[in-house]
N, C-alpha and C positions, 0 to 999 in steps of 0.2 A: 570303394567296395566293388566287387564284381558280381553282377547278377546276370546269369544266363539260363534262367529257369526255362526249361523247354515248354513250348506251346502245347497246350492240351489238345489242340486240333483246331480246324477252322470252324468258327461258330456262325458262319454266314447263314442268314435265314433263308429257308426254302420258299421261293415265290412261285405260286401256282396261278396261272391266268386262265380264266374261263370267259368265253364271249357272251355278252348280252347284246344282241342285235337291237339297234334302235329302229323300230318299224320293220317293214318287210325288207329283206336283204337278199344278197346272192346266196348261192348254195354253200353248204359247209365245206365242200371240197375246194371251191374257189377261195373261200375265206382262209382256209388253211394254207393254200399256196401263196396267197398274197401276204399273209401274216409272216410267213417264213422269210420273205424278201424285204419286208418293211422294217423301218426303224421306229421303235416305240418311243413316244414322247410322254413323259410322266407329267400329268396335269394336277394330280392330287395324291395324297398318301394311299387312297383306295382305288384309284382308277388310272388308266393309261389309254392313249389314243393311237391306233394303228390304221393308217390310210382312211381316216375319217370314221373308223369304227371304235366304239367305246368298249373297253375291257375292264373287268374288275380284278383287283389284285388281292390275294390272300397271303399274308405274311405269317409263317409258322413261328410261334414263340420258341425261344431257346429251350433246350432240354434242361431240366433241373440239374442233372449231373454236370452239364457243360457250364452252367451258371456257377455251381459250387467250385468247379476247377478254376474258373476265371477269378473268383473271389480269393481262393487260396493262392493263386499266382500273384495277385496284387499284394497280399499280406507278405509273401516272401520277398517281393521286390522292394517293399517299403521297410523291411526289417532294419532297425537301427543298431542292433547288437547281435553278436553271434548267439547269445543265449536266446534272444527272441526268434532268430532264424531257426534254431534247433527246435524250439517249441512249435513253430508254425509248419515245419516240414512234415509231409506225410511219411510215415514209416512203412517201407515195403515189407510185407510178410514173406513174399517169395523173392529171393535174391539169386543172381547168377553165382556160379561157383567162385568166379574171380572177385565179385563184390563181397561175398561172404568172407573170403580170405582177407580182404582189405579191412573189413569190420573186425575180424579177429585180431589183426595186428593192432588196431586201435584199442581194442578191449584189453588184450594181454600186456601191451607195452605202456598204456597210458590211462587206464580207466580211473585211476586215482588222481590224475592231473586235471588242471582246468581245461575248459573246452578249447581254448586256443592251443594248448599243448597237445590235445588229442588230434586237432586238425593238422597240426604240424607233423605229427607222426604219419598220418595218412598221406600228407604231401610227399614225405620222403619215399614212401613205397611207390606212389604214382610217378614221381620224378625219376626214380630208378628204372621203372618199366619203360619210360619214354627216352631214356638217355642213350641207349645203344650199348652201354657198358655192362648192363645187367640183363637177365631174362626179360622178355617183353610182356609177360603176364604177371599179375600181382601174386598169384599163388607161388609161382616159381621164384619170384624175388624174395618172398618171405621164407620159403623153405630152403633157400640156398644155404649151403653149409657155413656155419659159424657167423651168421649175419644177425639173427634175432634169437636172443637167449631163451625165449619161451618155447622155441621149436626143439623137439627132441627127436633125433635120428630122422629128420626130414618130415616129421609128423606134427601137425598143429593140434593142440589139445582142444577139447570140447568146451566151449563157453557156456556159462549159465544163461541159457536163452530165455529164461523167465525173469531175468533181472532187469532193473532200470538201466544199469550200466551197459548191458548188451543192446537194449533199445537205443540208447544214446550213441553207442559206437556205430550202429547201423546208419543212424541219421548223419553222423559226422562223415562217414564213408561216402554217403550220397552227396553231401555238400562239397566235399573235396573233389569227387569225381566230376561233378557238374561245374566246378570252379565258381561257386556262388559267393565265396567270401575270401578276401585277401588274408593271407597268413603272413605272420612275421618271418616265417621260414619257407616262403613260397618256392624258392629255388634250392632248398636243402636236399642233399643226397646222403647225409650222414647225421647221426646224433648219438649222444651217450649221456648217461646219468652224471650228475655233478659229483657224485662220490667216487667216480673212477677217473683215471687220467691216462687214456690210451696214447701210445706214442704217435699214432697216425694223426691225432688231432693237431699236432704242431705244424703239419704240412697242409692243413686246410684253412679256409677262410671262415671264421665264425660269423654267423648271420644273426643269431638270437639265442638268448637263454629264456626259457619259459618254465617257470617253477623249477623242477629238478632235472630238466633236460636241456642240453646245449646242442644247437643245430649248426651244421656246417655245409659249405659248398666246396 
């Protein structure tokens, strides 16, 4: 399995030091100058010593949103099935135009297929965009003439965005884009339904059959 879930950001704690002078000490200006040049030696979780001067450390607790993001990332990393990964992935409400086109391809071509078949359809679109033989963006790949049967005169129809199928299609598009799960058709550039027999298929290498779709390189 491939997991490349993007990091939510650095969650390093902010450490703020403030001086507590032990007895009478030098001026604040002198302390600041020497502290800049000194190397802090940590002696306890709450204190540090700089040039013989004791300092207190205050460690800010992680932000709740950051903690939630880390927990989610861990669940995604530990997913043992594509179904579990789909269930754990956050669904983006706002998508780029290109990602929406990718989700629409999944929705219209394979919403009745198993999740593995939906992922494979997304892989075909992504692979075409990367291949150099097709347009370099998902929308142009999908609306290219005579490539996807659901496209009419270069226009992608409107999905039912209130449906569970659309929500799932968006999640599958994210998983494919981020390369989070290995697909049986990972290198596929072509596919067709099992009830048709296009002549071009004889010239291609079959990679997998997933339910009612056959995928080729």
